[in-house]
C-alpha positions as CSV (number, residue, x, y, z in Angstrom):
1,M,-46.4,33.7,-2.2
2,T,-48.3,36.3,-0.3
3,R,-47.2,39.8,-0.9
4,T,-47.0,41.4,2.3
5,T,-46.0,45.1,1.5
6,A,-47.8,47.5,-0.5
7,R,-45.9,49.3,-3.5
8,P,-44.5,52.7,-2.6
9,R,-45.9,56.0,-4.6
10,P,-43.9,57.0,-7.5
11,R,-40.5,58.5,-6.4
12,P,-38.7,61.2,-8.4
13,R,-36.2,59.8,-10.8
14,R,-35.3,62.8,-12.7
15,S,-31.5,61.9,-13.0
16,C,-30.7,58.1,-12.7
17,L,-26.9,57.9,-12.3
18,A,-25.1,55.0,-13.5
19,V,-22.2,53.7,-11.6
20,P,-20.1,50.5,-12.4
21,G,-20.2,48.0,-9.6
22,S,-16.5,47.1,-10.4
23,N,-15.1,50.4,-9.4
24,P,-15.1,51.1,-5.9
25,R,-13.9,54.8,-6.2
26,F,-16.9,55.6,-8.4
27,L,-19.2,53.7,-5.9
28,D,-18.0,56.1,-3.3
29,K,-18.1,59.4,-5.2
30,A,-21.6,58.6,-6.3
31,K,-22.7,59.1,-2.8
32,G,-22.0,62.7,-3.0
33,L,-23.9,63.7,-6.2
34,N,-27.2,65.1,-6.4
35,S,-29.2,62.6,-8.5
36,D,-32.6,61.3,-7.6
37,Q,-31.6,57.8,-8.4
38,V,-28.1,55.9,-8.3
39,F,-27.9,52.5,-10.1
40,L,-25.0,50.2,-9.6
41,D,-24.1,48.4,-12.6
42,L,-23.4,44.7,-12.9
43,E,-24.3,44.5,-16.7
44,D,-22.4,46.5,-19.6
45,A,-20.4,48.5,-17.3
46,C,-18.6,45.5,-15.8
47,A,-16.4,42.8,-18.0
48,P,-17.4,39.5,-17.3
49,P,-14.2,38.6,-15.1
50,A,-15.1,41.4,-12.9
51,K,-18.8,40.8,-12.2
52,P,-18.3,38.5,-9.4
53,G,-16.0,41.1,-7.6
54,A,-18.6,43.8,-8.5
55,R,-21.4,42.0,-6.7
56,K,-19.3,42.1,-3.5
57,N,-18.3,45.8,-4.0
58,I,-22.0,46.7,-4.3
59,V,-23.3,44.9,-1.4
60,A,-20.6,46.7,0.6
61,A,-21.4,50.1,-0.8
62,L,-25.1,49.6,0.0
63,N,-24.8,48.3,3.5
64,E,-22.0,51.2,4.2
65,G,-24.8,53.6,3.6
66,G,-24.3,57.3,2.9
67,W,-26.9,57.4,0.2
68,G,-29.3,60.0,1.6
69,D,-32.7,59.6,0.6
70,R,-32.0,59.2,-3.3
71,L,-33.2,55.6,-4.7
72,R,-30.9,52.6,-4.8
73,V,-31.1,50.3,-7.5
74,V,-28.8,47.5,-9.1
75,R,-28.9,46.6,-12.6
76,V,-28.3,43.2,-12.9
77,N,-27.5,41.1,-16.1
78,D,-30.3,39.8,-18.3
79,W,-31.7,36.5,-18.3
80,T,-30.0,35.2,-21.4
81,T,-26.8,35.2,-19.4
82,R,-25.4,33.1,-17.0
83,W,-24.9,35.8,-14.5
84,T,-28.2,36.8,-13.5
85,Y,-29.6,34.5,-10.8
86,R,-26.1,34.9,-8.9
87,D,-26.6,38.8,-9.5
88,V,-30.1,38.9,-7.8
89,I,-29.3,36.2,-4.9
90,E,-26.0,37.7,-3.8
91,V,-27.3,41.4,-3.9
92,V,-30.5,40.8,-2.4
93,E,-29.2,38.4,0.4
94,G,-26.4,40.6,1.0
95,A,-28.0,43.9,1.1
96,G,-31.8,43.8,0.5
97,A,-32.6,45.9,3.2
98,N,-30.8,48.7,1.9
99,L,-32.0,48.1,-1.8
100,D,-34.9,49.8,-3.4
101,C,-35.1,48.2,-6.8
102,I,-33.6,45.5,-9.3
103,M,-33.3,46.7,-12.7
104,L,-33.6,44.1,-15.2
105,P,-32.2,44.6,-18.5
106,K,-33.0,43.5,-22.0
107,V,-36.6,42.6,-21.1
108,Q,-38.1,40.9,-24.0
109,T,-41.4,39.3,-22.4
110,P,-43.5,39.5,-19.4
111,E,-42.3,36.2,-18.4
112,Q,-39.0,37.6,-17.8
113,V,-40.6,40.0,-15.2
114,V,-42.4,37.3,-13.6
115,A,-39.4,35.1,-13.2
116,L,-37.8,37.9,-11.5
117,D,-40.7,38.7,-9.0
118,L,-40.8,34.9,-8.1
119,L,-37.1,35.0,-7.5
120,L,-37.2,38.2,-5.5
121,A,-40.3,36.8,-3.2
122,Q,-38.2,33.9,-2.5
123,I,-35.1,35.4,-1.3
124,E,-37.3,38.1,0.6
125,T,-39.1,35.2,2.7
126,A,-36.1,33.0,3.1
127,N,-34.3,36.1,4.6
128,G,-37.0,37.8,6.7
129,L,-37.5,40.7,4.2
130,D,-40.7,42.2,3.6
131,V,-42.0,40.5,0.6
132,G,-42.8,42.8,-2.5
133,R,-40.8,45.8,-0.9
134,I,-38.1,45.7,-3.8
135,G,-39.3,47.1,-6.9
136,I,-38.5,46.2,-10.8
137,E,-37.2,48.5,-13.3
138,A,-37.8,47.1,-16.7
139,Q,-35.3,48.2,-19.5
140,I,-36.5,47.9,-23.1
141,E,-33.7,47.5,-25.4
142,N,-35.0,45.6,-28.5
143,A,-37.8,45.2,-31.1
144,L,-39.4,42.2,-29.3
145,G,-39.2,44.0,-26.0
146,L,-41.1,47.1,-27.6
147,I,-43.8,45.0,-29.1
148,N,-44.4,43.5,-25.7
149,V,-43.9,46.5,-23.8
150,N,-47.6,46.8,-22.6
151,A,-47.6,43.2,-21.0
152,I,-44.2,43.7,-19.6
153,A,-45.3,47.1,-17.6
154,A,-48.4,45.0,-16.3
155,A,-46.6,41.8,-15.5
156,S,-45.9,42.5,-11.8
157,P,-46.9,44.9,-9.2
158,R,-43.3,45.4,-8.3
159,V,-42.6,47.2,-11.7
160,E,-42.1,50.8,-10.7
161,T,-40.3,52.0,-14.2
162,V,-40.3,51.1,-18.0
163,I,-36.6,52.5,-19.4
164,F,-35.8,53.0,-22.9
165,G,-32.3,51.6,-24.0
166,P,-31.2,53.3,-26.9
167,A,-27.9,51.8,-27.9
168,D,-29.2,48.0,-27.8
169,F,-32.3,49.0,-29.3
170,M,-30.5,50.8,-32.3
171,A,-28.4,47.7,-32.9
172,S,-31.5,45.6,-32.7
173,I,-33.5,47.3,-35.6
174,N,-30.4,48.0,-37.7
175,M,-30.3,51.8,-37.1
176,K,-27.9,53.3,-39.4
177,S,-25.9,55.0,-36.5
178,L,-23.3,54.8,-33.8
179,V,-24.2,57.9,-32.0
180,V,-26.2,57.0,-29.1
181,G,-29.2,59.5,-28.5
182,E,-28.7,61.4,-31.6
183,Q,-30.6,61.6,-34.6
184,P,-29.3,58.8,-37.3
185,Q,-27.7,60.6,-40.3
186,G,-30.2,61.1,-43.2
187,Y,-33.3,61.2,-41.0
188,D,-34.1,64.9,-41.3
189,V,-37.7,64.9,-40.6
190,G,-39.2,64.4,-37.1
191,D,-37.6,62.1,-34.3
192,A,-36.5,58.5,-35.2
193,Y,-37.1,57.6,-31.7
194,H,-40.4,58.8,-31.3
195,H,-42.4,55.6,-32.0
196,A,-40.2,54.1,-29.3
197,L,-40.5,56.6,-26.5
198,M,-44.5,56.9,-27.1
199,S,-44.7,53.4,-27.2
200,I,-43.0,53.2,-23.7
201,L,-44.8,56.3,-22.2
202,M,-48.2,54.8,-23.0
203,A,-47.6,51.6,-21.6
204,A,-46.1,53.0,-18.3
205,R,-49.1,55.6,-18.0
206,A,-51.4,52.9,-18.9
207,Y,-50.4,50.8,-15.6
208,D,-49.3,53.9,-13.4
209,K,-45.5,53.4,-13.9
210,Q,-42.7,55.6,-14.5
211,A,-40.9,56.3,-17.9
212,I,-37.4,56.8,-17.9
213,D,-35.1,57.8,-20.8
214,G,-32.0,56.3,-21.7
215,P,-28.4,57.4,-21.7
216,Y,-26.7,60.5,-24.0
217,V,-23.0,59.2,-24.3
218,Q,-21.4,62.5,-25.3
219,I,-20.9,63.0,-21.6
220,R,-19.3,66.4,-21.9
221,D,-21.8,67.7,-24.3
222,V,-24.4,69.0,-21.7
223,D,-26.2,71.2,-24.0
224,G,-26.6,68.3,-26.4
225,Y,-27.8,66.3,-23.2
226,R,-30.3,69.0,-22.4
227,R,-31.5,69.2,-25.9
228,V,-32.3,65.5,-26.3
229,A,-33.7,65.2,-22.9
230,A,-35.9,68.1,-23.5
231,R,-37.7,66.1,-26.2
232,S,-38.5,63.2,-23.8
233,A,-39.3,65.6,-21.1
234,A,-41.8,67.4,-23.4
235,L,-43.5,64.1,-24.0
236,G,-44.0,63.5,-20.2
237,F,-41.1,61.3,-19.5
238,D,-40.2,61.4,-15.7
239,G,-36.4,61.3,-16.2
240,K,-33.4,60.2,-17.7
241,W,-30.1,58.3,-17.2
242,V,-26.9,60.3,-16.2
243,L,-23.4,58.8,-17.1
244,H,-21.4,61.7,-15.7
245,P,-21.5,64.2,-12.8
246,G,-21.9,66.9,-15.3
247,Q,-25.4,65.6,-16.4
248,V,-27.0,65.5,-13.1
249,D,-27.8,69.0,-12.7
250,A,-29.1,69.2,-16.1
251,A,-31.5,66.2,-15.8
252,N,-33.0,67.7,-12.5
253,E,-33.8,71.0,-14.4
254,V,-35.1,69.6,-17.5
255,Y,-37.2,67.0,-15.7
256,S,-38.5,69.6,-13.2
257,P,-41.4,72.1,-14.1
258,R,-40.1,75.5,-15.0
259,Q,-41.0,78.0,-11.9
260,D,-43.6,79.8,-13.9
261,D,-45.5,76.8,-14.7
262,Y,-45.3,75.4,-11.4
263,D,-46.7,78.5,-9.8
264,H,-49.3,78.6,-12.4
265,A,-50.6,75.0,-11.8
266,E,-50.5,75.6,-7.9
267,N,-52.6,78.7,-8.7
268,I,-55.2,76.8,-10.5
269,L,-55.6,74.1,-8.0
270,D,-56.0,76.9,-5.5
271,A,-58.5,78.9,-7.7
272,Y,-60.7,75.9,-8.8
273,D,-61.0,74.4,-5.2
274,Y,-62.0,77.8,-4.2
275,F,-64.9,78.6,-7.1
276,T,-66.1,75.0,-6.9
277,S,-66.9,75.4,-3.4
278,V,-70.0,77.1,-2.0
279,A,-68.1,80.1,-0.8
280,G,-66.7,80.7,-4.3
281,G,-70.1,80.1,-5.9
282,A,-69.9,76.4,-6.7
283,V,-69.3,76.8,-10.4
284,G,-67.6,74.4,-12.6
285,A,-65.6,76.7,-15.0
286,V,-64.4,80.1,-14.1
287,M,-62.0,82.6,-15.6
288,L,-58.4,82.8,-13.9
289,G,-57.0,86.0,-15.5
290,D,-57.3,85.6,-19.1
291,E,-57.7,81.6,-19.1
292,M,-60.8,79.6,-18.5
293,I,-60.2,76.9,-16.2
294,D,-62.7,73.6,-15.3
295,E,-61.9,70.1,-14.2
296,A,-59.6,69.3,-17.2
297,S,-57.4,72.3,-16.3
298,R,-57.3,71.0,-12.6
299,K,-56.1,67.4,-13.7
300,M,-53.2,69.2,-16.2
301,A,-52.4,71.2,-13.1
302,L,-52.3,68.1,-10.8
303,V,-49.4,66.8,-13.1
304,I,-47.2,69.7,-13.2
305,S,-47.9,70.3,-9.2
306,A,-47.0,66.9,-8.4
307,K,-43.7,67.0,-10.5
308,G,-42.7,70.4,-8.9
309,R,-43.5,69.2,-5.3
310,A,-41.6,66.0,-5.9
311,A,-38.6,68.1,-7.0
312,G,-38.7,70.2,-3.7
313,M,-39.9,73.3,-5.5
314,E,-41.6,76.2,-3.5
315,R,-44.2,78.8,-5.0
316,T,-43.2,82.3,-5.8
317,E,-46.5,83.3,-6.4
318,V,-49.7,82.6,-4.6
319,W,-53.3,83.1,-5.9
320,A,-55.9,84.6,-3.6
321,P,-59.5,84.7,-3.7
322,P,-61.2,87.8,-4.7
323,E,-62.4,90.2,-2.0
324,S,-66.1,90.0,-1.2
């Protein structure tokens, strides 16, 4: 089946707000929150008897609009359940034109991503939608999924993000803890989630995807949310799930550059462009204040600059070339 639409450039996902599809009031309230992404949930947030009605709620909410420029995602049930194919068919046939991505939970093998890709392509073709426009977000939630994460990230051009699902992951490896997102009792050195986070991050970056951290369930502990989010943000993750409106601003802040870092990155880019030009002397390594900058500096600055621009940041300090 021919893919007719190129994948969009990575879009900001600092805050990924979870909203149960079975609750129309929450669906409506989510439209007024300042999250980069909203995902309407048909999986764990919906009890089995509520899932068919939740599909209808989600289709109606997507078609009603009011989401602004945020990413609109629906999390379907995983392929081991009886609900998945109806989730995808009803949501995409009903609101495919107003949908950006399908989130697939508990991904264990690349074949599960390929199956969703093929189903999406058939629905898009049958309904006159651009084939390939709807993306896939792959959620890693168990040991087998983590082992196969590289192949999962590479399984389809539709894959936009690789997501860490800590709760199911903790259960799958028999981690001795009941507090999602916090260190297990007795693990007093390092970070128990470091291997999982780095494996997901490496797979995402190797195949030009975004890496998203999972939820922090102590929803009223915003300081705790910031502390845990800071760990994955420091590694290079692009964003984190949000389960409560009070976490949205924290996520947007933590996964954006600090203002002075953003200003410095833009100044490095400006200075490097000038000094490598003929007008600036065509040199490859120069001093910017007390810091030597070169091509590697430019690449690092591009990362911070891109994150800042995507967050809508504005410069407060602008470098100017030296007077001749």
